[in-house]
N, C-alpha and C positions, 0 to 999 in steps of 0.2 A: 792747266787748260781746261776749259768747260764743257761737259757732256752736252748740257742744256742749260738754260740760265737757272744761276743758282744755285748749279749742282757742280762740284769739282772733283776733278781725278787727285788722288793721291799717288804719287810717283817716288820711285824708290831708284836711290843711285846707288852705285858700291865703287868703292877705291881699293885697290891692291896694295899692301903693303910687302916688303920680305926682310928680315934681319935675323942674325947668324947671332946663336947665343947656347950653352953651357948649361946643363944644369944634371942634377941627381936626386934620386927617392928612397932618401932613406928607410930600410927596411920592409923597400918592394922585393917580391917573390922572384922578379926576375932581372934582367939584365942592367935594366934602368936604376937598380940600387947605385951602380957604378956611374961615374961621370962621364956623361956622354954628350952630344951636339946636336943642334938641329937646323936646319936652315927653316923659320917658320916662313909661313905665308900667311898672313894678317890679312882678312877681308874685311870692312869698313862700311855698312848699310844704312844708308841716310835715308827718312823719308820724309815727307811734306806736300805742300802744292807748291805748283808753280809759281815762282813771281810774276807779278803782272806791271810793276813799275815800268812803262813805257819808256825808250827811251834810254834806260840805265844798262850797264854795262851785267846785271843780274836776270833780266828781265829774262824770261821763257826756261829758267835754273830753279832747281831745289836749294842747290848749294853750287857754290864754284869750285872744283875737281881740286883749284889750287889751296883754295881756304884750307878745304879738308885736309888736304895733302901737308899745309903747315902744321897744324893743329894735331894729327896724330904724329906728326914727326918730334914736335916739340914735347908733347905728351906721354909718347910711349916708345917710339922708335929710339930716339936718343938717349932714355934711359934704359934699353936692355939689348942693345947690338951690341955684339963683341962684349957680353958681359957673363959672368955667372949667375945666374937666376937666383939660386940660391943665397947670394951674398946679397940681392937687390930687395929679395921680398920675405917677407917673415913667415908666408905660410906655403906649401906644401906646393912645389912648383906641376902641379899636374896640368896639362892643357885645359881643363874644364876649368881650373882655380885662376890659368893667365886670363882666359877668354871672360871669365866674369869680371876680374878686377877690369881687365880692359874697358869692358861694358861701360863699367860703374865710372871709373877715371872719365871718357868721354860723356857720356850721359851729365855728370854733374858740370863738365867745364862748358857746354851747350846749355845748361838751363836758362839761361837772358839771352842766348841768341836764338835764330832763326832756325838751328837746326836740329831734328829730332833724330837721334840716335837710335837704331831700332835692332840692329843684330849684329853678331861680332861671329864673324868664321874663321878658326886659326887652325892652322894646319901643321900637324909637327911633322909629317912625313908627306909624298905623294900621293900616299893610301888612307890616309887618316885624318881624320880632322872634328874638331869642336865647334858647335853652335850652340851662341845664346842670345835671347832677345825676345821681342814679340814677332811672333811667328804668325 
């Protein structure tokens, strides 16, 4: 959408996902050193200009939510849902490391697409989350 001739507004859209997974943090000083599980909530934010291809199904969108859903499902959710994260990843499975890893995976996958993944927010519980990206 143009504010005035030649000036485009950047729009952000976010899609939310959930997955269940277990992990442990060996050597951690608290309870998280034991195997435990979370229902994670993953928020993926994309930014860009509204598409102006008049008469196409993408007109007026930054990204089709369905396309974003398919991408995240394939590259992340299928890999982690109902899994032991310590067995999936070679790094320490903190919320921070997971969020950063997810951001890198999605940014790499979108390198040649018209999607610009700018932020990941990963909720480990209803009261605790981590954000990574361009703020």
